[in-house]
N, C-alpha and C positions, 0 to 999 in steps of 0.2 A: 616436215609435215606442214608447217604453217605456210611455206612458200607454195607448195602444191595446193593448199586450201585457198590461198589468195588467187592463184592462177585459175583454179576451178571456178571461183566466183565471178571471174570476168566473162565466162562463157555460159555458165549453167547455174542459175540462181538457187536452184533446189539444194545445192551443196552447202548452202548456209546452215542447214540442219546437221552438218557433219559433227559439230561439237557435242550434240546430243548422242550421236552414235558412239563417239569416242568415250563419253561418260559411261555408257552402257557396257562397253568393252572393258573399261577399267573396273567397273563394278563387278563384272563376272570374274575378273582375275583377282579379286580381293586386294585391290591396290590401296596403299596408304593414302590418307587424306591429303598429304603434302603433294602427291602426284596429281590428285584431282585439282588442287589449287593451281599447280604449275600449268597443267594443260588447259584448265579453264581460263586462266589469265592470258596465256599465249594465244588461244583461239579467239578470245574476246578482243584482244589487241589487234589481231589480224583482221577481224571483222570491222572494227572501227577504222583501221587504216584503209581498208577497202572502200568504205563509205566516203572517207575523206578524199581519196584519190578519184573515186567515181564523181563526186560533186565537183572537184577541181577541173576534171577533164570534160565532163559532159554538162555540168551545171545543174543536174537533177539527180535524184536518187532513183526514181522510176520514170522511164521514158514513156512515150505515147502508147506503146504496147501494153504496159502494165497499169496505166491509169484507169482503164475500164474494168479492172478486176473487182473492185470493191464499190461499184456504183449501184448494185442491186439492193433490194430490201433484204432484211435478215430472213424473212420467210422464204425468199427465193433460195437462199443457201441451205435452209432446212430441207426444202423439197429436193434439192440436188443431192444432199447427203442421203436422203431416203432412196433416191434412184441409184446412186452409186453403190450403196450397200446391196441393193438387189442385183445389180449388174456384176458384182464380185462373185456371186454364188449361183445365179440363175442364167440359163441360156437366153439368147435374144428371143423376145416374144413380141409379136406385132400388136396384140390387143393390150392397151394400156391398163384396162380394168383388171384383166387376169394377172398382168405383171404386178400391179399394185397390191392385189390380194395375196399373191404368192410371196411378195416381199414382206408384207405385214406378217404373214404366217412364219416366214423365215426369222424375222426379228423376234417375234414372240417365242419361237422354239429355241433360239439362241439365248434369250434372256432367262429361260426356265432352266 
């Protein structure tokens, strides 16, 4: 599994969240704590090895593509989270005011 995890990280960075999914699966199966520790250490070691190899080969952790991801202000990310939440549940709407209103109503109804 760690070999597949390592290979996956070379092409698709989102797979770095795989250890969280593994922990959820182990939790659902009522696994002993020793198994959590084993898989946690194995996946963490694989992740660290991946970063070491990545730095040795390319000289950077994040290339030019990923550098621009975190340049915006925090408020920008909050607004994007609001939009993404609306887009998960609402169909495309051309009028931004109607979309924002419906998204706010959706969030309020989900919170209640």
